[in-house]
ZAMARGU-4260 file (C-alpha; in steps of 0.2 Angstrom, whole numbers, plus 5000, padded with zeros to 4 digits):
<rodrens>
0) 5348/5589/5501 | 5358/5574/5494 | 5364/5573/5476 | 5352/5563/5465 | 5356/5545/5460
5) 5370/5543/5473 | 5366/5530/5486 | 5370/5531/5505 | 5383/5517/5502 | 5392/5526/5488
10) 5393/5542/5498 | 5399/5532/5513 | 5413/5525/5502 | 5417/5541/5494 | 5419/5549/5512
15) 5430/5534/5517 | 5442/5536/5503 | 5443/5554/5505 | 5448/5552/5523 | 5461/5538/5518
20) 5468/5550/5505 | 5470/5563/5520 | 5479/5549/5530 | 5490/5545/5516 | 5495/5563/5513
25) 5499/5565/5532 | 5509/5549/5532 | 5519/5556/5517 | 5522/5572/5526 | 5528/5564/5542
30) 5540/5553/5533 | 5547/5566/5521 | 5549/5580/5534 | 5562/5569/5542 | 5581/5567/5536
35) 5582/5557/5521 | 5600/5551/5525 | 5599/5532/5527 | 5604/5525/5544 | 5617/5512/5546
40) 5622/5500/5560 | 5635/5486/5563 | 5626/5474/5551 | 5624/5487/5537 | 5640/5481/5527
45) 5633/5464/5524 | 5619/5472/5514 | 5627/5488/5507 | 5644/5480/5503 | 5638/5469/5488
50) 5630/5484/5480 | 5645/5496/5482 | 5657/5483/5476 | 5647/5480/5461 | 5646/5499/5457
55) 5665/5501/5459 | 5673/5485/5454 | 5659/5476/5444 | 5659/5462/5456 | 5643/5457/5466
60) 5648/5446/5481 | 5638/5437/5494 | 5644/5445/5510 | 5643/5440/5528 | 5630/5427/5525
65) 5617/5440/5520 | 5603/5435/5507 | 5606/5443/5490 | 5588/5451/5488 | 5590/5466/5499
70) 5608/5470/5492 | 5601/5469/5475 | 5587/5481/5480 | 5600/5493/5486 | 5611/5491/5470
75) 5596/5494/5459 | 5591/5510/5468 | 5609/5517/5469 | 5612/5513/5450 | 5597/5522/5445
80) 5598/5537/5456 | 5616/5538/5462 | 5611/5546/5479 | 5609/5537/5495 | 5594/5548/5500
85) 5585/5539/5486 | 5586/5523/5496 | 5576/5531/5510 | 5563/5540/5497 | 5559/5523/5489
90) 5558/5514/5506 | 5546/5527/5512 | 5536/5525/5496 | 5535/5507/5499 | 5529/5510/5516
95) 5515/5521/5510 | 5510/5508/5498 | 5510/5495/5511 | 5498/5506/5521 | 5487/5506/5505
100) 5488/5488/5503 | 5483/5485/5522 | 5468/5496/5520 | 5463/5486/5504 | 5465/5470/5513
105) 5453/5477/5527 | 5440/5481/5513 | 5441/5462/5508 | 5439/5456/5526 | 5421/5463/5524
110) 5417/5447/5514 | 5421/5436/5529 | 5408/5443/5540 | 5388/5444/5540 | 5379/5459/5534
115) 5375/5473/5545 | 5372/5491/5543 | 5379/5495/5560 | 5393/5483/5556 | 5397/5491/5539
120) 5399/5508/5547 | 5410/5502/5561 | 5420/5491/5548 | 5424/5507/5538 | 5429/5516/5554
125) 5440/5502/5560 | 5449/5501/5543 | 5453/5519/5543 | 5460/5518/5561 | 5471/5503/5555
130) 5477/5513/5541 | 5481/5528/5552 | 5491/5517/5564 | 5502/5510/5550 | 5504/5526/5541
135) 5507/5537/5556 | 5516/5527/5569 | 5534/5531/5572 | 5541/5513/5572 | 5537/5509/5553
140) 5544/5526/5548 | 5560/5523/5558 | 5562/5506/5551 | 5560/5513/5533 | 5575/5525/5536
145) 5587/5510/5539 | 5599/5501/5527 | 5592/5485/5533 | 5579/5473/5525 | 5567/5478/5539
150) 5564/5493/5529 | 5555/5485/5516 | 5548/5470/5525 | 5532/5480/5531 | 5528/5482/5512
155) 5531/5464/5508 | 5521/5458/5523 | 5507/5469/5517 | 5508/5462/5500 | 5508/5445/5507
160) 5493/5448/5518 | 5483/5456/5504 | 5486/5441/5493 | 5482/5429/5507 | 5466/5437/5511
165) 5461/5440/5493 | 5464/5421/5490 | 5454/5416/5505 | 5439/5427/5501 | 5438/5421/5483
170) 5442/5403/5486 | 5432/5399/5502 | 5418/5413/5503 | 5415/5418/5485 | 5419/5401/5478
175) 5428/5409/5462 | 5445/5406/5454 | 5459/5413/5463 | 5474/5409/5453 | 5483/5427/5453
180) 5480/5428/5472 | 5486/5411/5476 | 5502/5414/5465 | 5504/5431/5473 | 5503/5423/5490
185) 5516/5410/5486 | 5528/5422/5478 | 5527/5435/5492 | 5529/5422/5505 | 5545/5416/5496
190) 5551/5433/5494 | 5548/5438/5512 | 5558/5423/5518 | 5572/5427/5506 | 5573/5445/5512
195) 5571/5440/5530 | 5577/5422/5533 | 5573/5423/5551 | 5554/5422/5547 | 5554/5407/5536
200) 5541/5400/5548 | 5530/5415/5546 | 5531/5415/5528 | 5525/5397/5528 | 5508/5402/5537
205) 5499/5410/5522 | 5504/5394/5512 | 5492/5384/5523 | 5476/5389/5514 | 5484/5386/5498
210) 5489/5368/5504 | 5471/5365/5508 | 5465/5372/5492 | 5478/5360/5482 | 5472/5345/5492
215) 5453/5347/5492 | 5447/5358/5478 | 5446/5357/5459 | 5449/5361/5445 | 5466/5353/5442
220) 5471/5368/5430 | 5469/5380/5444 | 5480/5369/5456 | 5494/5366/5443 | 5495/5385/5439
225) 5497/5390/5457 | 5509/5376/5461 | 5520/5380/5446 | 5520/5398/5449 | 5525/5396/5467
230) 5538/5383/5462 | 5545/5395/5448 | 5546/5410/5461 | 5556/5398/5473 | 5568/5393/5460
235) 5571/5411/5455 | 5576/5416/5472 | 5583/5401/5480 | 5595/5396/5465 | 5604/5413/5464
240) 5606/5412/5483 | 5613/5395/5482 | 5626/5399/5468 | 5631/5415/5477 | 5632/5407/5494
245) 5645/5394/5488 | 5658/5407/5487 | 5654/5415/5504 | 5661/5405/5519 | 5652/5417/5531
250) 5635/5411/5523 | 5638/5393/5528 | 5644/5397/5545 | 5631/5411/5549 | 5617/5400/5556
255) 5627/5387/5565 | 5637/5401/5573 | 5622/5411/5577 | 5614/5396/5586 | 5630/5393/5596
260) 5632/5410/5603 | 5614/5413/5606 | 5614/5397/5617 | 5632/5399/5623 | 5628/5399/5642
265) 5619/5383/5640 | 5632/5375/5629 | 5645/5381/5641 | 5637/5371/5655 | 5635/5356/5644
270) 5653/5356/5639 | 5658/5357/5658 | 5647/5342/5661 | 5655/5332/5647 | 5672/5335/5654
275) 5667/5331/5672 | 5659/5315/5667 | 5672/5310/5654 | 5659/5308/5641 | 5663/5300/5624
280) 5664/5314/5611 | 5671/5316/5593 | 5683/5329/5601 | 5697/5326/5614 | 5692/5330/5631
285) 5707/5341/5635 | 5702/5351/5620 | 5684/5352/5624 | 5690/5358/5642 | 5700/5372/5635
290) 5687/5378/5623 | 5674/5378/5637 | 5686/5388/5648 | 5688/5401/5634 | 5669/5401/5631
295) 5666/5404/5649 | 5678/5418/5650 | 5671/5427/5634 | 5653/5425/5642 | 5659/5433/5658
300) 5668/5447/5649 | 5653/5451/5639 | 5641/5451/5653 | 5643/5469/5660 | 5639/5478/5644
305) 5630/5463/5635 | 5618/5461/5650 | 5611/5478/5647 | 5609/5475/5628 | 5603/5458/5629
310) 5595/5457/5647 | 5585/5441/5643 | 5602/5432/5640 | 5613/5440/5652 | 5628/5442/5639
315) 5631/5448/5622 | 5630/5435/5608 | 5636/5449/5596 | 5653/5450/5606 | 5655/5431/5605
320) 5652/5431/5587 | 5660/5448/5581 | 5671/5455/5594 | 5690/5455/5594 | 5697/5438/5599
325) 5679/5432/5600 | 5673/5414/5603 | 5669/5413/5584 | 5686/5419/5579 | 5695/5407/5591
330) 5685/5392/5584 | 5689/5397/5567 | 5708/5397/5572 | 5706/5380/5581 | 5699/5372/5565
335) 5711/5382/5553 | 5697/5390/5543 | 5689/5373/5538 | 5671/5378/5536 | 5664/5360/5536
340) 5673/5356/5553 | 5668/5372/5561 | 5650/5369/5556 | 5651/5351/5562 | 5657/5357/5579
345) 5643/5370/5581 | 5630/5358/5576 | 5636/5345/5587 | 5636/5355/5603 | 5619/5364/5599
350) 5610/5347/5596 | 5619/5339/5611 | 5613/5352/5622 | 5596/5350/5616 | 5597/5331/5620
355) 5605/5333/5637 | 5597/5349/5643 | 5580/5350/5635 | 5571/5358/5649 | 5584/5372/5650
360) 5584/5375/5631 | 5564/5375/5631 | 5565/5388/5645 | 5576/5399/5634 | 5564/5398/5620
365) 5549/5401/5631 | 5557/5416/5639 | 5560/5424/5622 | 5542/5420/5617 | 5536/5429/5633
370) 5546/5444/5628 | 5535/5445/5613 | 5518/5440/5620 | 5518/5452/5634 | 5509/5468/5639
375) 5513/5481/5633 | 5517/5473/5617 | 5535/5476/5611 | 5529/5478/5593 | 5522/5496/5597
380) 5534/5510/5601 | 5524/5520/5614 | 5536/5534/5616 | 5530/5552/5613 | 5548/5556/5606
385) 5558/5543/5596 | 5576/5550/5595 | 5586/5548/5579 | 5603/5556/5585 | 5609/5540/5593
390) 5605/5529/5578 | 5614/5541/5567 | 5629/5541/5580 | 5629/5522/5579 | 5629/5522/5560
395) 5643/5534/5559 | 5654/5521/5569 | 5648/5507/5559 | 5661/5509/5545 | 5677/5511/5556
400) 5686/5497/5548 | 5698/5503/5535 | 5692/5490/5523 | 5675/5496/5523 | 5680/5514/5522
405) 5692/5510/5507 | 5677/5503/5497 | 5665/5517/5502 | 5677/5531/5498 | 5679/5524/5480
410) 5661/5527/5478 | 5657/5546/5476 | 5639/5545/5482 | 5645/5536/5498 | 5659/5549/5501
415) 5645/5562/5500 | 5633/5552/5512 | 5645/5549/5526 | 5648/5566/5532 | 5630/5571/5530
420) 5625/5556/5540 | 5638/5560/5553 | 5632/5578/5555 | 5615/5571/5560 | 5622/5562/5575
425) 5621/5578/5584 | 5606/5587/5575 | 5594/5575/5568 | 5576/5579/5573 | 5566/5566/5582
430) 5551/5556/5576 | 5536/5564/5586 | 5521/5554/5590 | 5507/5566/5595 | 5491/5561/5605
435) 5481/5556/5589 | 5494/5544/5585 | 5499/5538/5602 | 5482/5534/5609 | 5478/5519/5597
440) 5496/5513/5599 | 5495/5513/5618 | 5478/5504/5617 | 5485/5491/5604 | 5501/5488/5615
445) 5491/5484/5630 | 5476/5475/5623 | 5486/5464/5609 | 5488/5449/5621 | 5469/5450/5627
450) 5464/5452/5609 | 5473/5436/5605 | 5464/5427/5620 | 5447/5433/5614 | 5451/5426/5596
455) 5456/5409/5604 | 5440/5408/5614 | 5429/5413/5600 | 5438/5399/5589 | 5434/5386/5602
460) 5416/5392/5602 | 5415/5390/5584 | 5414/5371/5587 | 5396/5375/5590 | 5388/5374/5572
465) 5377/5389/5572 | 5390/5400/5580 | 5402/5394/5567 | 5391/5398/5552 | 5389/5416/5559
470) 5407/5421/5564 | 5418/5406/5559 | 5425/5414/5543 | 5431/5429/5553 | 5437/5419/5567
475) 5447/5408/5555 | 5455/5423/5547 | 5459/5431/5563 | 5468/5415/5569 | 5477/5414/5553
480) 5485/5432/5554 | 5488/5429/5573 | 5497/5413/5567 | 5509/5425/5557 | 5515/5432/5574
485) 5516/5415/5582 | 5527/5407/5569 | 5538/5422/5568 | 5539/5422/5587 | 5544/5404/5588
490) 5558/5405/5575 | 5565/5420/5583 | 5564/5412/5600 | 5574/5397/5594 | 5587/5406/5584
495) 5589/5423/5591 | 5582/5435/5604 | 5569/5448/5606 | 5579/5460/5615 | 5579/5476/5605
500) 5566/5480/5591 | 5574/5472/5576 | 5562/5457/5575 | 5547/5465/5583 | 5547/5479/5569
505) 5545/5466/5555 | 5529/5460/5564 | 5521/5478/5565 | 5509/5475/5550 | 5503/5458/5554
510) 5501/5463/5573 | 5491/5478/5569 | 5480/5469/5557 | 5477/5454/5569 | 5472/5466/5583
515) 5459/5475/5572 | 5453/5458/5566 | 5450/5453/5584 | 5441/5469/5587 | 5430/5467/5572
520) 5427/5449/5578 | 5422/5455/5595 | 5409/5467/5587 | 5403/5453/5576 | 5400/5441/5590
525) 5390/5455/5599 | 5380/5458/5583 | 5377/5440/5580 | 5371/5437/5597 | 5359/5451/5596
530) 5353/5443/5579 | 5352/5426/5585 | 5338/5415/5577 | 5337/5426/5562 | 5343/5420/5545
535) 5361/5419/5542 | 5370/5430/5529 | 5389/5426/5528 | 5395/5439/5516 | 5392/5457/5512
540) 5377/5462/5501 | 5380/5463/5483 | 5395/5452/5483
</rodrens>
């Protein structure tokens, strides 16, 4: 017996939302059963310092070249609640909201595929599995516990993906106005690139459909509203950052220094060649020779430990940038703290190395890209047990500098937080990933690169007109989401390293969605091949 007046489609939708509610509650339990003390690391002060100084001295400063958005987030939470545990609570809630947005995004994906009863049921099942992976996997939960921008990037990326898919669905499938979705896509892209400047390329990807809309579609009022909304958001985020960065020498030096130390081995070799060939340089050759020798010595000194932390590089760029008597410190001394001169030196040798050693530099970028595009994928942490004691131990040692401790001890909630976090260095419970959680993660980690290949092959097949009409919309959407990862991968490969999980963690949301889109595309290809020759319906019934 079934309830009168309730269609099979409605019952299926109610059951789907009931299961999602269970997954959401399970995800909340997994998060809030863990310690709520935030995890610090060696970079934390650059984000936490501005908030603490504002709360103790009334001065918000731009610190260590870090963008102001995440420090402002920390300041807001600490000012409202006065407890460091509230930061993790809010970040967990944002993570749960991100899972909800990802599930809603999947529901909108249905508009890009042809109608099929079999496809509808499987589509709902895949959406629930996607939500389960995001809500229950250990890696997003671990990231949400940190005092780093990665803690909120999953939520911001989920917002951006939802807006981008909604914009694409309304603009290119339903042919309706999509001003709010367009503005939301642009604003969330700018915000994401501000929170995590290492992913500016990634944040530009969802702007491509908006660019197509602005160039090819009417009416003009919609174009102007979207463009002005994005420009206003850009100004609201870029202008404060520009004003704050002016008083932060580290902000001007951060990117040039990073590029120099990440490519230090190749720059070292280029400097040696310049000295040997008596090249004409804007710097004295005897000075370049001395700097080359110092750089070579620092690389060799960092190799034993740095080679384990950065195996793809073979040395530690962190030691060259932050270590005592580091290369960066020596360069600052040579140029007597002249930020313009230091920046010019770093940029000169970075671009000179590209001009004279393009193959070696390209190999470095390709090697980093292959670290990301490998099987198993580094995005998915496949461990059954993800320990937390070690990260709390590192966090405890992150504020050893007297200047950091002085500011933290002046803020009562920080004085309470530090000993609590220190006690967890020995007793923190791990994040456990049971079989239900690990099985899809193991599959996605191994299949990710093959699913990308499938999507590319299908996209090529879409040059055939009838095939394009049947699966072209879904293939284009899958390519767009895979492009998020591609753009992010290229930027990180150029300016940083994929050794360690820091950058891969940010891409968890887009990688999971791209993989499930590829699975849905595979299903749709099979269904459409079975239905070949029948009338084409390119959207879900009733839309």
